N, CA, C and O atoms as CSV, one atom per row, in Angstrom:
chain,resi,resn,atom,element,x,y,z
A,1,UNK,N,N,81.620,11.926,131.040
A,1,UNK,CA,C,82.525,11.639,132.136
A,1,UNK,C,C,83.075,12.947,132.697
A,1,UNK,O,O,83.419,13.866,131.954
A,2,UNK,N,N,83.146,13.008,133.991
A,2,UNK,CA,C,83.641,14.197,134.689
A,2,UNK,C,C,85.164,14.087,134.829
A,2,UNK,O,O,85.706,13.031,135.155
A,3,UNK,N,N,85.830,15.218,134.570
A,3,UNK,CA,C,87.282,15.266,134.769
A,3,UNK,C,C,87.623,16.517,135.584
A,3,UNK,O,O,86.730,17.255,135.999
A,4,UNK,N,N,88.912,16.748,135.809
A,4,UNK,CA,C,89.333,17.896,136.627
A,4,UNK,C,C,88.922,19.229,136.009
A,4,UNK,O,O,88.583,20.172,136.724
A,5,UNK,N,N,88.954,19.304,134.670
A,5,UNK,CA,C,88.579,20.553,134.005
A,5,UNK,C,C,87.109,20.877,134.268
A,5,UNK,O,O,86.749,22.038,134.465
A,6,UNK,N,N,86.271,19.852,134.270
A,6,UNK,CA,C,84.846,20.063,134.557
A,6,UNK,C,C,84.663,20.551,135.989
A,6,UNK,O,O,83.877,21.464,136.244
A,7,UNK,N,N,85.386,19.943,136.918
A,7,UNK,CA,C,85.319,20.380,138.319
A,7,UNK,C,C,85.813,21.821,138.438
A,7,UNK,O,O,85.243,22.606,139.195
A,8,UNK,N,N,86.865,22.179,137.700
A,8,UNK,CA,C,87.366,23.561,137.710
A,8,UNK,C,C,86.292,24.530,137.226
A,8,UNK,O,O,86.104,25.590,137.823
A,9,UNK,N,N,85.589,24.181,136.158
A,9,UNK,CA,C,84.537,25.062,135.622
A,9,UNK,C,C,83.380,25.194,136.609
A,9,UNK,O,O,82.841,26.283,136.800
A,10,UNK,N,N,83.001,24.073,137.238
A,10,UNK,CA,C,81.921,24.123,138.227
A,10,UNK,C,C,82.317,25.002,139.406
A,10,UNK,O,O,81.524,25.823,139.868
A,11,UNK,N,N,83.535,24.833,139.888
A,11,UNK,CA,C,84.017,25.652,141.006
A,11,UNK,C,C,84.095,27.120,140.626
A,11,UNK,O,O,83.801,27.991,141.445
A,12,UNK,N,N,84.487,27.398,139.394
A,12,UNK,CA,C,84.563,28.778,138.925
A,12,UNK,C,C,83.168,29.408,138.894
A,12,UNK,O,O,82.983,30.544,139.331
A,13,UNK,N,N,82.196,28.665,138.376
A,13,UNK,CA,C,80.829,29.199,138.310
A,13,UNK,C,C,80.240,29.387,139.699
A,13,UNK,O,O,79.493,30.336,139.934
A,14,UNK,N,N,80.573,28.485,140.627
A,14,UNK,CA,C,80.049,28.565,141.988
A,14,UNK,C,C,80.925,29.450,142.873
A,14,UNK,O,O,80.613,29.661,144.045
A,15,UNK,N,N,82.013,29.965,142.317
A,15,UNK,CA,C,82.960,30.810,143.052
A,15,UNK,C,C,83.495,30.102,144.294
A,15,UNK,O,O,83.549,30.662,145.389
A,16,UNK,N,N,83.888,28.845,144.076
A,16,UNK,CA,C,84.473,28.046,145.148
A,16,UNK,C,C,85.945,27.815,144.876
A,16,UNK,O,O,86.367,27.717,143.723
A,17,UNK,N,N,86.706,27.732,145.920
A,17,UNK,CA,C,88.113,27.380,145.798
A,17,UNK,C,C,88.332,26.105,146.585
A,17,UNK,O,O,88.092,26.065,147.792
A,18,UNK,N,N,88.790,25.053,145.900
A,18,UNK,CA,C,89.048,23.792,146.586
A,18,UNK,C,C,90.445,23.310,146.226
A,18,UNK,O,O,90.995,23.684,145.190
A,19,UNK,N,N,91.005,22.488,147.078
A,19,UNK,CA,C,92.370,21.997,146.865
A,19,UNK,C,C,92.392,20.940,145.761
A,19,UNK,O,O,91.350,20.406,145.379
A,20,UNK,N,N,93.582,20.648,145.260
A,20,UNK,CA,C,93.744,19.639,144.214
A,20,UNK,C,C,93.319,18.255,144.714
A,20,UNK,O,O,92.745,17.466,143.964
A,21,UNK,N,N,93.605,17.970,145.983
A,21,UNK,CA,C,93.185,16.680,146.543
A,21,UNK,C,C,91.669,16.536,146.539
A,21,UNK,O,O,91.135,15.473,146.223
A,22,UNK,N,N,90.978,17.628,146.895
A,22,UNK,CA,C,89.523,17.598,146.891
A,22,UNK,C,C,88.976,17.466,145.471
A,22,UNK,O,O,87.955,16.815,145.252
A,23,UNK,N,N,89.658,18.085,144.511
A,23,UNK,CA,C,89.217,17.964,143.115
A,23,UNK,C,C,89.263,16.506,142.666
A,23,UNK,O,O,88.345,16.033,141.996
A,24,UNK,N,N,90.322,15.795,143.032
A,24,UNK,CA,C,90.420,14.374,142.681
A,24,UNK,C,C,89.283,13.582,143.321
A,24,UNK,O,O,88.691,12.704,142.695
A,25,UNK,N,N,88.990,13.907,144.575
A,25,UNK,CA,C,87.917,13.210,145.274
A,25,UNK,C,C,86.566,13.497,144.602
A,25,UNK,O,O,85.757,12.587,144.425
A,26,UNK,N,N,86.323,14.766,144.227
A,26,UNK,CA,C,85.062,15.148,143.591
A,26,UNK,C,C,84.900,14.519,142.215
A,26,UNK,O,O,83.783,14.180,141.823
A,27,UNK,N,N,85.991,14.355,141.476
A,27,UNK,CA,C,85.907,13.697,140.171
A,27,UNK,C,C,85.333,12.288,140.356
A,27,UNK,O,O,84.419,11.888,139.634
A,28,UNK,N,N,85.864,11.548,141.313
A,28,UNK,CA,C,85.375,10.202,141.579
A,28,UNK,C,C,83.928,10.189,142.045
A,28,UNK,O,O,83.131,9.368,141.592
A,29,UNK,N,N,83.591,11.097,142.949
A,29,UNK,CA,C,82.227,11.146,143.482
A,29,UNK,C,C,81.218,11.525,142.401
A,29,UNK,O,O,80.145,10.927,142.315
A,30,UNK,N,N,81.554,12.505,141.586
A,30,UNK,CA,C,80.639,12.928,140.519
A,30,UNK,C,C,80.447,11.818,139.495
A,30,UNK,O,O,79.334,11.613,139.011
A,31,UNK,N,N,81.506,11.105,139.159
A,31,UNK,CA,C,81.374,9.992,138.221
A,31,UNK,C,C,80.519,8.871,138.814
A,31,UNK,O,O,79.754,8.230,138.092
A,32,UNK,N,N,80.640,8.630,140.115
A,32,UNK,CA,C,79.781,7.645,140.775
A,32,UNK,C,C,78.310,8.065,140.701
A,32,UNK,O,O,77.437,7.239,140.432
A,33,UNK,N,N,78.042,9.344,140.941
A,33,UNK,CA,C,76.675,9.861,140.890
A,33,UNK,C,C,76.113,9.716,139.480
A,33,UNK,O,O,74.984,9.259,139.301
A,34,UNK,N,N,76.907,10.108,138.472
A,34,UNK,CA,C,76.433,9.992,137.091
A,34,UNK,C,C,76.197,8.537,136.704
A,34,UNK,O,O,75.261,8.238,135.962
A,35,UNK,N,N,77.026,7.642,137.193
A,35,UNK,CA,C,76.831,6.222,136.926
A,35,UNK,C,C,75.527,5.720,137.519
A,35,UNK,O,O,74.821,4.924,136.900
A,36,UNK,N,N,75.211,6.183,138.713
A,36,UNK,CA,C,73.961,5.791,139.351
A,36,UNK,C,C,72.767,6.341,138.568
A,36,UNK,O,O,71.785,5.629,138.354
A,37,UNK,N,N,72.847,7.594,138.145
A,37,UNK,CA,C,71.757,8.196,137.370
A,37,UNK,C,C,71.554,7.436,136.062
A,37,UNK,O,O,70.416,7.217,135.647
A,38,UNK,N,N,72.632,7.037,135.414
A,38,UNK,CA,C,72.513,6.268,134.176
A,38,UNK,C,C,71.859,4.914,134.430
A,38,UNK,O,O,71.071,4.447,133.608
A,39,UNK,N,N,72.174,4.281,135.550
A,39,UNK,CA,C,71.552,2.979,135.845
A,39,UNK,C,C,70.063,3.141,136.146
A,39,UNK,O,O,69.269,2.271,135.787
A,40,UNK,N,N,69.672,4.232,136.795
A,40,UNK,CA,C,68.258,4.490,137.055
A,40,UNK,C,C,67.531,4.787,135.749
A,40,UNK,O,O,66.385,4.375,135.567
A,41,UNK,N,N,68.188,5.495,134.844
A,41,UNK,CA,C,67.567,5.839,133.564
A,41,UNK,C,C,67.283,4.599,132.722
A,41,UNK,O,O,66.403,4.628,131.862
A,42,UNK,N,N,68.010,3.517,132.956
A,42,UNK,CA,C,67.813,2.290,132.187
A,42,UNK,C,C,66.640,1.453,132.693
A,42,UNK,O,O,66.258,0.479,132.043
A,43,UNK,N,N,66.064,1.814,133.839
A,43,UNK,CA,C,64.967,1.040,134.407
A,43,UNK,C,C,63.748,1.094,133.500
A,43,UNK,O,O,63.458,2.128,132.897
A,44,UNK,N,N,63.031,-0.028,133.404
A,44,UNK,CA,C,61.809,-0.099,132.610
A,44,UNK,C,C,60.646,0.410,133.460
A,44,UNK,O,O,60.238,-0.253,134.414
A,45,UNK,N,N,60.118,1.567,133.123
A,45,UNK,CA,C,59.006,2.159,133.861
A,45,UNK,C,C,57.729,2.159,133.039
A,45,UNK,O,O,56.799,2.904,133.348
A,46,UNK,N,N,57.667,1.336,131.994
A,46,UNK,CA,C,56.492,1.327,131.116
A,46,UNK,C,C,55.235,0.839,131.832
A,46,UNK,O,O,54.126,1.192,131.429
A,47,UNK,N,N,55.385,0.038,132.881
A,47,UNK,CA,C,54.211,-0.470,133.603
A,47,UNK,C,C,53.729,0.484,134.690
A,47,UNK,O,O,52.719,0.219,135.340
A,48,UNK,N,N,54.431,1.577,134.890
A,48,UNK,CA,C,54.069,2.546,135.923
A,48,UNK,C,C,53.265,3.662,135.278
A,48,UNK,O,O,53.709,4.290,134.317
A,49,UNK,N,N,52.061,3.902,135.828
A,49,UNK,CA,C,51.208,4.950,135.271
A,49,UNK,C,C,51.615,6.330,135.744
A,49,UNK,O,O,52.303,6.484,136.753
A,50,UNK,N,N,51.178,7.325,135.002
A,50,UNK,CA,C,51.447,8.708,135.385
A,50,UNK,C,C,50.605,9.061,136.601
A,50,UNK,O,O,49.444,8.664,136.700
A,51,UNK,N,N,51.196,9.810,137.525
A,51,UNK,CA,C,50.492,10.220,138.735
A,51,UNK,C,C,50.786,11.689,138.971
A,51,UNK,O,O,51.900,12.160,138.742
A,52,UNK,N,N,49.783,12.395,139.425
A,52,UNK,CA,C,50.001,13.778,139.837
A,52,UNK,C,C,50.535,13.832,141.258
A,52,UNK,O,O,51.233,14.773,141.638
A,53,UNK,N,N,50.199,12.808,142.041
A,53,UNK,CA,C,50.598,12.782,143.432
A,53,UNK,C,C,50.781,11.337,143.865
A,53,UNK,O,O,50.210,10.425,143.267
A,54,UNK,N,N,51.566,11.134,144.890
A,54,UNK,CA,C,51.728,9.791,145.425
A,54,UNK,C,C,50.593,9.438,146.376
A,54,UNK,O,O,50.492,8.295,146.823
A,55,UNK,N,N,49.747,10.399,146.686
A,55,UNK,CA,C,48.621,10.183,147.592
A,55,UNK,C,C,47.347,9.964,146.790
A,55,UNK,O,O,47.176,10.543,145.717
A,56,UNK,N,N,46.458,9.132,147.305
A,56,UNK,CA,C,45.200,8.848,146.619
A,56,UNK,C,C,44.118,9.877,146.909
A,56,UNK,O,O,43.148,9.970,146.158
A,57,UNK,N,N,44.259,10.647,147.975
A,57,UNK,CA,C,43.222,11.601,148.349
A,57,UNK,C,C,43.169,12.755,147.356
A,57,UNK,O,O,44.195,13.210,146.851
A,58,UNK,N,N,41.972,13.211,147.093
A,58,UNK,CA,C,41.762,14.382,146.242
A,58,UNK,C,C,40.998,15.431,147.043
A,58,UNK,O,O,39.993,15.103,147.675
A,59,UNK,N,N,41.440,16.657,147.030
A,59,UNK,CA,C,40.755,17.771,147.678
A,59,UNK,C,C,40.229,17.420,149.064
A,59,UNK,O,O,39.021,17.296,149.266
A,60,UNK,N,N,41.118,17.264,149.988
A,60,UNK,CA,C,40.721,16.926,151.351
A,60,UNK,C,C,40.500,18.184,152.194
A,60,UNK,O,O,40.521,18.124,153.424
A,61,UNK,N,N,40.292,19.303,151.540
A,61,UNK,CA,C,40.068,20.573,152.233
A,61,UNK,C,C,38.601,20.655,152.634
A,61,UNK,O,O,37.715,20.360,151.832
A,62,UNK,N,N,38.348,21.056,153.874
A,62,UNK,CA,C,36.978,21.201,154.348
A,62,UNK,C,C,36.290,22.356,153.636
A,62,UNK,O,O,36.929,23.324,153.223
A,63,UNK,N,N,34.988,22.234,153.504
A,63,UNK,CA,C,34.194,23.301,152.914
A,63,UNK,C,C,34.121,24.482,153.883
A,63,UNK,O,O,34.134,24.291,155.099
A,64,UNK,N,N,34.044,25.694,153.348
A,64,UNK,CA,C,33.872,26.879,154.180
A,64,UNK,C,C,32.448,26.899,154.722
A,64,UNK,O,O,31.493,26.600,154.005
A,65,UNK,N,N,32.321,27.251,155.985
A,65,UNK,CA,C,31.006,27.361,156.600
A,65,UNK,C,C,30.866,28.756,157.195
A,65,UNK,O,O,31.783,29.264,157.842
A,66,UNK,N,N,29.729,29.355,156.973
A,66,UNK,CA,C,29.459,30.676,157.535
A,66,UNK,C,C,28.917,30.489,158.938
A,66,UNK,O,O,27.960,29.745,159.148
A,67,UNK,N,N,29.523,31.157,159.886
A,67,UNK,CA,C,29.093,31.076,161.278
A,67,UNK,C,C,28.940,32.485,161.826
A,67,UNK,O,O,29.612,33.415,161.381
A,68,UNK,N,N,28.067,32.628,162.775
A,68,UNK,CA,C,27.879,33.957,163.358
A,68,UNK,C,C,29.020,34.233,164.329
A,68,UNK,O,O,29.453,33.353,165.074
A,69,UNK,N,N,29.489,35.456,164.305
A,69,UNK,CA,C,30.562,35.867,165.193
A,69,UNK,C,C,30.022,36.655,166.362
A,69,UNK,O,O,28.818,36.668,166.621
A,70,UNK,N,N,30.910,37.303,167.055
A,70,UNK,CA,C,30.509,38.121,168.193
A,70,UNK,C,C,30.012,39.477,167.712
A,70,UNK,O,O,30.515,40.018,166.728
A,71,UNK,N,N,29.041,40.010,168.399
A,71,UNK,CA,C,28.549,41.345,168.060
A,71,UNK,C,C,29.514,42.392,168.609
A,71,UNK,O,O,30.391,42.080,169.414
A,72,UNK,N,N,29.343,43.630,168.169
A,72,UNK,CA,C,30.217,44.712,168.622
A,72,UNK,C,C,30.112,44.901,170.126
A,72,UNK,O,O,31.116,45.162,170.788
A,73,UNK,N,N,28.907,44.773,170.674
A,73,UNK,CA,C,28.752,44.948,172.119
A,73,UNK,C,C,29.453,43.826,172.886
A,73,UNK,O,O,29.988,44.059,173.970
A,74,UNK,N,N,29.454,42.613,172.331
A,74,UNK,CA,C,30.162,41.510,172.978
A,74,UNK,C,C,31.676,41.702,172.891
A,74,UNK,O,O,32.397,41.371,173.833
A,75,UNK,N,N,32.160,42.232,171.771
A,75,UNK,CA,C,33.599,42.449,171.594
A,75,UNK,C,C,34.132,43.530,172.527
A,75,UNK,O,O,35.288,43.475,172.948
A,76,UNK,N,N,33.289,44.517,172.854
A,76,UNK,CA,C,33.730,45.615,173.726
A,76,UNK,C,C,34.135,45.117,175.106
A,76,UNK,O,O,34.893,45.790,175.805
A,77,UNK,N,N,33.645,43.955,175.510
A,77,UNK,CA,C,33.989,43.408,176.829
A,77,UNK,C,C,35.478,43.062,176.926
A,77,UNK,O,O,36.029,43.001,178.025
A,78,UNK,N,N,36.125,42.839,175.792
A,78,UNK,CA,C,37.513,42.376,175.781
A,78,UNK,C,C,38.539,43.497,175.744
A,78,UNK,O,O,39.738,43.226,175.786
A,79,UNK,N,N,38.104,44.743,175.667
A,79,UNK,CA,C,39.069,45.841,175.590
A,79,UNK,C,C,38.532,47.091,176.264
A,79,UNK,O,O,37.323,47.290,176.382
A,80,UNK,N,N,39.451,47.915,176.695
A,80,UNK,CA,C,39.084,49.224,177.241
A,80,UNK,C,C,39.240,50.296,176.170
A,80,UNK,O,O,38.751,51.415,176.331
A,81,UNK,N,N,39.930,49.954,175.061
A,81,UNK,CA,C,40.278,50.943,174.038
A,81,UNK,C,C,39.329,50.865,172.843
A,81,UNK,O,O,39.773,50.676,171.710
A,82,UNK,N,N,38.039,51.008,173.088
A,82,UNK,CA,C,37.045,50.955,172.019
A,82,UNK,C,C,36.476,52.345,171.843
A,82,UNK,O,O,35.967,52.935,172.796
A,83,UNK,N,N,36.557,52.883,170.612
A,83,UNK,CA,C,36.094,54.243,170.384
A,83,UNK,C,C,35.477,54.344,168.993
A,83,UNK,O,O,36.130,54.029,167.998
A,84,UNK,N,N,34.250,54.772,168.925
A,84,UNK,CA,C,33.546,55.007,167.661
A,84,UNK,C,C,33.574,53.783,166.734
A,84,UNK,O,O,33.753,53.932,165.525
A,85,UNK,N,N,33.402,52.605,167.277
A,85,UNK,CA,C,33.352,51.398,166.459
A,85,UNK,C,C,34.709,50.821,166.093
A,85,UNK,O,O,34.780,49.871,165.313
A,86,UNK,N,N,35.792,51.375,166.639
A,86,UNK,CA,C,37.145,50.902,166.330
A,86,UNK,C,C,37.885,50.543,167.608
A,86,UNK,O,O,37.555,51.028,168.690
A,87,UNK,N,N,38.875,49.698,167.470
A,87,UNK,CA,C,39.728,49.325,168.592
A,87,UNK,C,C,41.058,50.038,168.447
A,87,UNK,O,O,41.685,49.987,167.388
A,88,UNK,N,N,41.491,50.704,169.511
A,88,UNK,CA,C,42.803,51.345,169.522
A,88,UNK,C,C,43.826,50.317,169.975
A,88,UNK,O,O,43.623,49.633,170.979
A,89,UNK,N,N,44.913,50.208,169.244
A,89,UNK,CA,C,45.967,49.251,169.588
A,89,UNK,C,C,47.252,50.016,169.875
A,89,UNK,O,O,47.409,51.151,169.424
A,90,UNK,N,N,48.167,49.413,170.614
A,90,UNK,CA,C,49.426,50.108,170.904
A,90,UNK,C,C,50.230,50.358,169.631
A,90,UNK,O,O,50.199,49.559,168.694
A,91,UNK,N,N,50.939,51.463,169.613
A,91,UNK,CA,C,51.789,51.807,168.485
A,91,UNK,C,C,52.986,50.864,168.456
A,91,UNK,O,O,53.657,50.677,169.471
A,92,UNK,N,N,53.257,50.264,167.280
A,92,UNK,CA,C,54.373,49.320,167.204
A,92,UNK,C,C,55.469,49.784,166.253
A,92,UNK,O,O,56.559,49.213,166.253
A,93,UNK,N,N,55.210,50.791,165.453
A,93,UNK,CA,C,56.203,51.297,164.517
A,93,UNK,C,C,56.667,52.681,164.950
A,93,UNK,O,O,55.867,53.510,165.383
A,94,UNK,N,N,57.949,52.916,164.830
A,94,UNK,CA,C,58.523,54.212,165.152
A,94,UNK,C,C,59.084,54.824,163.883
A,94,UNK,O,O,59.443,54.110,162.947
A,95,UNK,N,N,59.156,56.126,163.852
A,95,UNK,CA,C,59.787,56.801,162.717
A,95,UNK,C,C,61.290,56.572,162.785
A,95,UNK,O,O,61.904,56.611,163.851
A,96,UNK,N,N,61.865,56.328,161.597
A,96,UNK,CA,C,63.315,56.212,161.519
A,96,UNK,C,C,63.774,54.913,161.849
A,96,UNK,O,O,64.979,54.660,161.828
């Protein structure tokens, strides 16, 4: 059961400052949450099988396919800054 001292310790660990009125409210809310968790824990789940996922699909990733790309001469059409097999790009980093 949660009490004010527990709320004080939680607030201390989280470095929170809350009013006494809020502490009273949190005591009630935390006890409600714990009560709900206890009721869920009592549910009979013996008929439910273990699952890795809620989805039935397995490995829906497409296979990699090798395709031919553009040749160097075709790529040169897209830029004016082609020199010795490399593309010159604008400078984006400055010193300092």
